[in-house]
C-alpha positions as CSV (number, residue, x, y, z in Angstrom):
1,M,106.6,108.2,91.4
2,H,107.0,106.1,94.5
3,A,107.6,107.4,98.1
4,S,107.3,106.3,101.7
5,K,106.6,108.1,104.9
6,G,109.7,110.1,105.9
7,D,111.1,110.5,102.4
8,R,111.8,114.0,101.1
9,L,110.0,115.5,98.1
10,V,112.1,118.1,96.2
11,V,110.1,120.5,93.9
12,H,112.5,122.2,91.5
13,G,112.0,125.9,90.9
14,R,110.3,126.5,87.5
15,V,111.2,130.2,87.2
16,V,114.7,131.5,86.9
17,G,115.9,132.6,90.4
18,K,113.3,130.5,92.3
19,Q,114.9,128.0,94.6
20,D,114.0,124.4,95.0
21,H,111.5,123.6,97.7
22,T,111.9,120.5,99.9
23,V,109.1,119.0,102.1
24,E,108.9,115.9,104.2
25,I,106.3,113.2,103.3
26,V,104.3,112.5,106.5
27,E,101.7,110.3,104.9
28,V,101.2,108.4,101.6
29,L,97.5,108.7,100.6
30,G,97.8,106.8,97.3
31,S,98.1,103.1,96.8
32,N,101.5,101.4,96.8
33,G,103.5,104.6,97.5
34,S,101.9,106.7,94.8
35,P,100.5,110.3,95.1
36,P,98.9,112.1,96.7
37,Y,101.1,112.7,99.7
38,R,100.5,114.7,102.9
39,V,103.7,116.8,103.3
40,R,105.2,119.1,105.9
41,D,107.5,122.0,105.1
42,D,110.3,123.3,107.3
43,K,107.9,125.8,109.0
44,G,105.5,123.0,110.1
45,H,102.7,123.7,107.6
46,E,101.1,120.5,106.2
47,T,99.2,120.2,102.9
48,I,98.3,117.5,100.4
49,M,100.3,117.4,97.2
50,S,100.1,115.5,93.9
51,P,103.6,116.3,92.6
52,G,104.2,117.1,89.0
53,P,107.1,116.3,86.7
54,D,109.3,119.0,88.3
55,S,109.4,117.0,91.5
56,V,111.7,114.1,92.6
57,V,111.6,111.9,95.7
58,D,114.7,111.8,97.9
59,H,114.5,108.4,99.5
60,R,116.8,109.3,102.4
61,K,114.7,109.7,105.5
62,A,114.4,113.2,107.0
63,A,116.3,112.1,110.2
64,D,119.2,110.8,108.0
65,Q,119.8,114.3,106.5
66,Q,120.3,116.1,109.8
């Protein structure tokens, strides 16, 4: 997995009925774009994530999606 600051990380729901969760990558903490990432959700909460196989990077920048 490779990401840059401003990319979106989409975590697919693993349980029937659970929606996908999208967060913005605000900092790449690994080397060469690899995890872990500091991410921010739509409510402004920040955390550090090492995404699993249920996650994909959307390389469109957050500002491009609005």
